[in-house]
C-alpha positions as CSV (number, residue, x, y, z in Angstrom):
1,X,11.7,-61.9,21.4
2,X,14.0,-59.1,22.8
3,X,13.4,-57.1,19.6
4,X,9.6,-57.3,19.9
5,X,9.8,-56.2,23.5
6,X,11.4,-52.9,22.5
7,X,8.1,-51.8,21.0
8,X,6.6,-51.2,24.5
9,X,8.1,-48.6,26.8
10,X,6.9,-50.1,30.0
11,X,9.7,-51.8,32.0
12,X,7.2,-54.2,33.5
13,X,6.0,-55.4,30.1
14,X,9.6,-55.5,28.8
15,X,10.6,-57.9,31.5
16,X,7.5,-59.9,31.1
17,X,8.1,-60.5,27.4
18,X,11.7,-61.6,28.0
19,X,10.3,-64.6,30.0
20,X,10.3,-67.8,28.0
21,X,6.7,-68.6,29.0
22,X,5.2,-65.5,27.5
23,X,2.4,-66.8,25.2
24,X,2.1,-65.7,21.5
25,X,-1.4,-64.2,22.4
26,X,0.0,-62.0,25.0
27,X,2.8,-60.8,22.7
28,X,0.3,-60.0,20.0
29,X,-1.8,-57.9,22.5
30,X,1.3,-56.0,23.6
31,X,2.4,-55.4,20.1
32,X,-1.1,-54.2,19.2
33,X,-1.1,-51.8,22.1
34,X,2.3,-50.5,20.9
35,X,0.9,-49.8,17.5
36,X,-2.0,-47.7,18.9
37,X,0.5,-45.9,21.1
38,X,2.7,-45.0,18.1
39,X,-0.4,-43.9,16.1
40,X,-1.6,-41.7,19.0
41,X,1.8,-40.1,19.4
42,X,2.2,-39.4,15.7
43,X,-1.3,-38.1,15.4
44,X,-0.6,-35.6,18.2
45,X,2.7,-34.7,16.7
46,X,1.3,-34.1,13.2
47,X,-1.7,-32.2,14.5
48,X,0.6,-29.9,16.6
49,X,2.9,-29.3,13.6
50,X,0.1,-28.4,11.1
51,X,-1.4,-26.0,13.7
52,X,1.9,-24.1,13.8
53,X,2.1,-24.1,10.0
54,X,-1.5,-22.8,9.8
55,X,-0.7,-20.0,12.2
56,X,2.4,-19.0,10.3
57,X,0.4,-18.8,7.0
58,X,-2.2,-16.7,8.8
59,X,-0.2,-14.3,10.9
60,X,3.2,-14.2,9.3
61,X,2.4,-14.5,5.6
62,X,-1.2,-13.1,6.0
63,X,-2.2,-15.5,3.3
64,X,-5.8,-16.7,3.4
65,X,-5.3,-19.3,0.7
66,X,-2.2,-20.9,2.4
67,X,-3.8,-20.8,5.8
68,X,-6.9,-22.5,4.3
69,X,-4.7,-25.2,2.8
70,X,-3.1,-25.9,6.2
71,X,-6.5,-25.9,7.9
72,X,-7.8,-28.4,5.3
73,X,-5.0,-30.8,6.1
74,X,-5.6,-30.4,9.8
75,X,-9.3,-31.2,9.5
76,X,-8.8,-34.1,7.1
77,X,-6.1,-35.6,9.4
78,X,-8.5,-35.5,12.4
79,X,-11.3,-37.0,10.3
80,X,-9.1,-39.8,9.1
81,X,-7.9,-40.7,12.5
82,X,-11.5,-40.5,13.7
83,X,-12.2,-43.7,11.7
84,X,-10.0,-45.6,14.1
85,X,-10.9,-46.8,17.6
86,X,-10.5,-43.6,19.5
87,X,-10.9,-45.3,22.9
88,X,-8.0,-47.7,22.2
89,X,-5.8,-44.8,21.1
90,X,-6.4,-43.0,24.4
91,X,-6.2,-46.1,26.5
92,X,-2.9,-47.1,24.9
93,X,-1.3,-43.7,25.9
94,X,1.2,-44.0,28.7
95,X,2.9,-40.7,29.2
96,X,4.3,-41.5,32.6
97,X,5.9,-44.7,31.3
98,X,7.1,-43.4,28.0
99,X,10.9,-43.5,27.9
100,X,10.9,-40.8,25.2
101,X,9.5,-38.2,27.7
102,X,12.4,-36.1,28.9
103,X,14.7,-37.6,26.3
104,X,16.5,-34.7,24.5
105,X,19.4,-33.9,22.2
106,X,21.4,-30.8,22.1
107,X,19.6,-27.7,20.7
108,X,16.4,-29.8,20.2
109,X,14.1,-27.0,21.1
110,X,16.3,-24.0,20.1
111,X,14.9,-22.1,17.2
112,X,16.6,-19.1,15.6
113,X,13.4,-17.4,14.6
114,X,9.8,-18.0,13.4
115,X,10.9,-19.3,10.0
116,X,13.2,-21.9,11.7
117,X,10.2,-23.1,13.8
118,X,8.2,-23.4,10.5
119,X,10.8,-25.5,8.9
120,X,10.9,-27.8,11.9
121,X,7.1,-28.1,11.9
122,X,7.0,-29.0,8.2
123,X,9.5,-31.8,8.7
124,X,7.7,-33.1,11.7
125,X,4.4,-33.1,9.8
126,X,5.6,-35.2,6.9
127,X,7.6,-37.6,9.1
128,X,4.6,-38.2,11.4
129,X,2.2,-38.7,8.4
130,X,4.6,-41.4,7.0
131,X,4.6,-43.3,10.3
132,X,0.8,-43.0,10.5
133,X,0.3,-44.3,6.9
134,X,2.5,-47.3,7.6
135,X,1.0,-48.4,10.9
136,X,-2.6,-47.7,10.0
137,X,-2.4,-49.8,6.9
138,X,-3.0,-53.2,8.7
139,X,-5.9,-51.7,10.6
140,X,-7.7,-49.7,7.9
141,X,-6.2,-49.7,4.4
142,X,-8.4,-46.9,2.9
143,X,-7.5,-44.6,5.8
144,X,-3.8,-45.4,5.3
145,X,-4.0,-44.6,1.6
146,X,-5.6,-41.2,2.4
147,X,-3.0,-40.5,5.0
148,X,-0.4,-41.1,2.4
149,X,-2.2,-38.7,0.1
150,X,-2.2,-36.2,2.9
151,X,1.5,-36.5,3.2
152,X,2.0,-35.4,-0.4
153,X,-0.5,-32.6,0.2
154,X,1.8,-31.5,3.0
155,X,4.8,-31.6,0.7
156,X,2.9,-29.4,-1.8
157,X,1.9,-27.0,0.9
158,X,5.5,-26.7,2.1
159,X,6.6,-25.9,-1.4
160,X,3.9,-23.2,-1.8
161,X,4.8,-21.6,1.6
162,X,8.5,-21.5,0.8
163,X,7.9,-20.3,-2.8
164,X,5.4,-17.6,-1.9
165,X,7.1,-16.5,1.3
166,X,10.6,-16.1,-0.3
167,X,9.2,-14.1,-3.2
168,X,6.9,-12.0,-1.1
169,X,9.7,-11.3,1.3
170,X,11.9,-9.9,-1.5
171,X,9.1,-7.8,-3.0
172,X,8.0,-6.3,0.4
173,X,11.2,-4.1,0.3
174,X,10.3,-2.5,-3.0
175,X,9.3,1.1,-3.0
176,X,10.6,2.5,-6.4
177,X,9.8,0.2,-9.4
178,X,11.1,1.3,-12.8
179,X,9.9,0.0,-16.1
180,X,12.4,0.1,-19.0
181,X,10.5,-0.2,-22.3
182,X,13.1,-0.7,-25.0
183,X,14.5,-3.4,-27.4
184,X,17.9,-1.7,-27.7
185,X,20.6,-3.4,-25.6
186,X,22.7,-0.3,-25.3
187,X,19.7,1.7,-24.0
188,X,18.5,-1.0,-21.6
189,X,22.0,-1.5,-20.1
190,X,22.7,2.2,-19.7
191,X,19.3,2.9,-18.1
192,X,19.5,-0.1,-15.8
193,X,22.9,1.0,-14.5
194,X,21.7,4.5,-13.9
195,X,18.5,3.4,-12.2
196,X,20.4,1.1,-9.9
197,X,22.7,4.0,-8.8
198,X,19.7,6.3,-8.5
199,X,18.0,4.0,-5.9
200,X,15.5,1.9,-7.8
201,X,14.5,-1.2,-5.9
202,X,13.1,-3.2,-8.8
203,X,13.4,-2.8,-12.5
204,X,11.2,-4.4,-15.2
205,X,12.4,-5.1,-18.7
206,X,9.6,-4.5,-21.2
207,X,10.9,-5.5,-24.6
208,X,8.2,-6.0,-27.3
209,X,8.4,-7.4,-30.8
210,X,11.9,-8.8,-30.5
211,X,13.2,-12.2,-31.6
212,X,13.4,-14.8,-28.8
213,X,17.1,-15.3,-29.1
214,X,17.8,-11.6,-28.9
215,X,15.3,-11.2,-26.1
216,X,17.0,-14.0,-24.1
217,X,20.5,-12.5,-24.6
218,X,19.1,-9.0,-23.6
219,X,17.3,-10.4,-20.5
220,X,20.3,-12.4,-19.3
221,X,22.6,-9.4,-19.3
222,X,19.8,-7.3,-17.7
223,X,19.3,-9.8,-14.9
224,X,23.1,-9.9,-14.3
225,X,23.3,-6.1,-14.0
226,X,20.3,-6.1,-11.5
227,X,21.8,-8.9,-9.5
228,X,25.2,-7.2,-9.2
229,X,23.4,-4.0,-8.1
230,X,21.2,-5.8,-5.5
231,X,18.1,-4.8,-7.4
232,X,15.1,-7.1,-8.3
233,X,14.8,-8.0,-12.0
234,X,11.4,-8.5,-13.6
235,X,10.6,-9.6,-17.1
236,X,7.4,-8.4,-18.7
237,X,5.0,-11.1,-20.1
238,X,7.5,-13.8,-20.8
239,X,7.7,-16.5,-18.1
240,X,10.0,-18.7,-20.2
241,X,12.5,-15.9,-20.6
242,X,12.3,-14.9,-17.0
243,X,13.0,-18.4,-15.8
244,X,15.7,-19.2,-18.4
245,X,17.4,-15.8,-17.7
246,X,17.3,-16.3,-13.9
247,X,15.2,-13.2,-13.3
248,X,13.6,-12.6,-9.9
249,X,10.2,-12.4,-11.4
250,X,7.7,-11.9,-14.2
251,X,4.9,-9.5,-14.7
252,X,1.8,-10.8,-16.4
253,X,-1.0,-9.0,-18.2
254,X,-4.7,-9.9,-18.1
255,X,-4.3,-12.1,-21.3
256,X,-0.9,-13.6,-20.5
257,X,-0.1,-17.1,-19.3
258,X,-2.3,-18.1,-16.3
259,X,-0.5,-17.6,-12.9
260,X,-0.7,-21.3,-11.9
261,X,1.0,-22.3,-15.2
262,X,3.7,-19.7,-14.7
263,X,4.5,-21.3,-11.3
264,X,4.8,-24.7,-13.0
265,X,7.7,-23.4,-15.1
266,X,9.5,-21.7,-12.2
267,X,12.7,-23.4,-11.0
268,X,13.2,-21.1,-8.0
269,X,10.8,-18.9,-6.0
270,X,9.5,-16.5,-8.6
271,X,7.9,-13.0,-8.0
272,X,4.8,-13.0,-10.1
273,X,2.9,-9.7,-10.7
274,X,-0.4,-9.3,-12.3
275,X,-1.9,-6.2,-14.1
276,X,-5.3,-5.1,-12.9
277,X,-7.4,-2.2,-14.2
278,X,-10.6,-2.6,-12.2
279,X,-12.0,-3.8,-8.9
280,X,-13.4,-6.9,-10.6
281,X,-10.0,-7.8,-12.1
282,X,-8.3,-7.1,-8.7
283,X,-10.7,-9.4,-6.8
284,X,-10.1,-12.1,-9.4
285,X,-6.3,-11.7,-9.0
286,X,-6.6,-12.0,-5.2
287,X,-7.8,-15.6,-5.7
288,X,-4.5,-16.4,-7.5
289,X,-1.1,-17.0,-6.0
290,X,0.4,-13.7,-7.1
291,X,3.0,-11.8,-5.2
292,X,1.8,-8.3,-6.2
293,X,-0.9,-6.6,-8.3
294,X,-0.3,-3.5,-10.4
295,X,-3.0,-0.8,-10.0
296,X,-3.3,1.3,-13.1
297,X,-2.9,3.1,-15.3
298,X,-3.4,5.8,-12.6
299,X,-3.0,8.6,-15.3
300,X,-3.2,8.4,-19.0
301,X,0.1,7.3,-20.5
302,X,1.6,7.0,-24.0
303,X,3.2,3.7,-22.9
304,X,-0.3,2.2,-23.0
305,X,-2.4,4.6,-25.1
306,X,-5.4,2.2,-25.4
307,X,-5.7,1.8,-21.6
308,X,-8.2,4.1,-19.9
309,X,-6.9,5.9,-16.8
310,X,-8.3,4.4,-13.6
311,X,-7.5,7.4,-11.4
312,X,-6.5,7.8,-7.7
313,X,-9.7,6.3,-6.5
314,X,-8.7,2.9,-7.8
315,X,-5.4,3.2,-6.0
316,X,-7.2,4.0,-2.8
317,X,-9.7,1.2,-3.2
318,X,-7.2,-1.3,-4.4
319,X,-4.7,-0.8,-1.6
320,X,-7.4,-1.2,1.0
321,X,-8.5,-4.5,-0.6
322,X,-5.0,-5.8,-0.8
323,X,-4.3,-4.8,2.8
324,X,-6.4,-7.7,4.0
325,X,-4.3,-10.2,1.9
326,X,-0.7,-11.3,1.6
327,X,-0.5,-9.6,-1.9
328,X,1.6,-6.6,-2.5
329,X,0.9,-3.8,-5.0
330,X,2.4,-1.2,-7.3
331,X,0.7,1.9,-8.6
332,X,1.6,2.5,-12.2
333,X,0.8,4.7,-15.2
334,X,1.7,8.3,-15.9
335,X,3.3,8.8,-12.5
336,X,6.1,11.4,-12.3
337,X,7.8,13.7,-9.8
338,X,4.9,16.3,-9.9
339,X,2.1,13.8,-9.1
340,X,3.7,11.0,-7.1
341,X,2.8,12.6,-3.8
342,X,-0.9,12.4,-4.7
343,X,-0.5,8.7,-5.5
344,X,1.2,8.1,-2.2
345,X,-1.6,10.0,-0.4
346,X,-4.1,7.6,-2.1
347,X,-2.4,4.7,-0.3
348,X,0.3,3.5,-2.6
349,X,3.5,2.2,-0.8
350,X,5.2,1.0,-4.1
351,X,5.2,3.2,-7.2
352,X,6.2,2.3,-10.7
353,X,7.5,4.8,-13.2
354,X,8.6,4.6,-16.8
355,X,8.9,7.8,-18.9
356,X,9.5,9.9,-15.8
357,X,12.9,8.2,-15.6
358,X,13.7,6.7,-19.1
359,X,12.8,10.0,-20.9
360,X,14.7,12.1,-18.4
361,X,17.9,13.9,-19.3
362,X,19.3,12.5,-16.1
363,X,17.7,9.1,-15.3
364,X,19.9,8.6,-12.2
365,X,18.9,11.9,-10.7
366,X,15.2,11.3,-11.6
367,X,15.3,8.0,-9.7
368,X,17.0,9.7,-6.8
369,X,14.4,12.4,-6.5
370,X,11.5,10.0,-6.9
371,X,12.9,7.6,-4.2
372,X,13.5,10.6,-1.9
373,X,9.8,11.6,-2.3
374,X,8.6,8.1,-1.4
375,X,10.9,7.7,1.6
376,X,10.2,11.2,2.9
377,X,6.4,10.7,2.6
378,X,6.5,7.3,4.3
379,X,8.8,8.7,7.1
380,X,6.2,11.4,7.8
381,X,3.2,9.1,7.5
């Protein structure tokens, strides 16, 4: 009897239930009221948590797709609880008599930053949904089952937020992106080291027509060099090699593995870039969970002789489209020290180069001059 009484916060009810003459019917009514109070409290708790998550996706990540996912959970949650007796939920509420009001532990409401608040909200959401599913089950089994499904949707959303947010945060710092197109380990390693010293923020390994075992060995050492130099490492085309080699990301072409499948292979937050050569391709890419889109080739380039140059207009249009999304960009194709300023004027914040560095007599100095151009332009902007 004493254990049952603990479900109700009211001291008056607590004392009443301790009496020996309390009837089973009264006890049942009190327990039923406690159930509705707990459901009401956890509905409010979960609704408040998902609202914070939604706002984080909207204003911090600027991600329409993640914000929409959070909003969907919020609306489904309200619709499911709407199947219960709303009047009883409200009637059971007893804020003044709730012993939990004012109860606090050290540092309960202290948050280091917005990301810390997000983490707390994500944990509150899944905990509250678990409580709701368990207590709603005796009242409405179909609703309880859907609440349980919603809990797993919340876990998936949490993963997507962390995965995208971590990768996007890393990529947001990239200004100079160098593509090394070679199958020769000695060339790749030497160029990587020189680009790191020269100020490259991100380096992509583009090794074509090489056996998988040799590619993996090359990529693994390349990734290690980048990591030691505090530079992001990207593998071209091969998601499996990027994941196995521990790279920061992978760059996918229009005909490579779909982005959603690439994420399935990822063991850690993975930067995924996507090549686009037209507004149509860019808009399609915006509907995918990519971290950045490449815009190019801006100028004709021997690196991709079959690709038609898209020009500066595409860079201008593309960066404007991406500005309203959470997706980053990189202008690529035929860019060098002589024309990089025109690319920056067109709206590019991140620029990729290949031959301008790799074919240079002094790759380190070439990187240094390109990086200085970017930094100087953006400082004056």
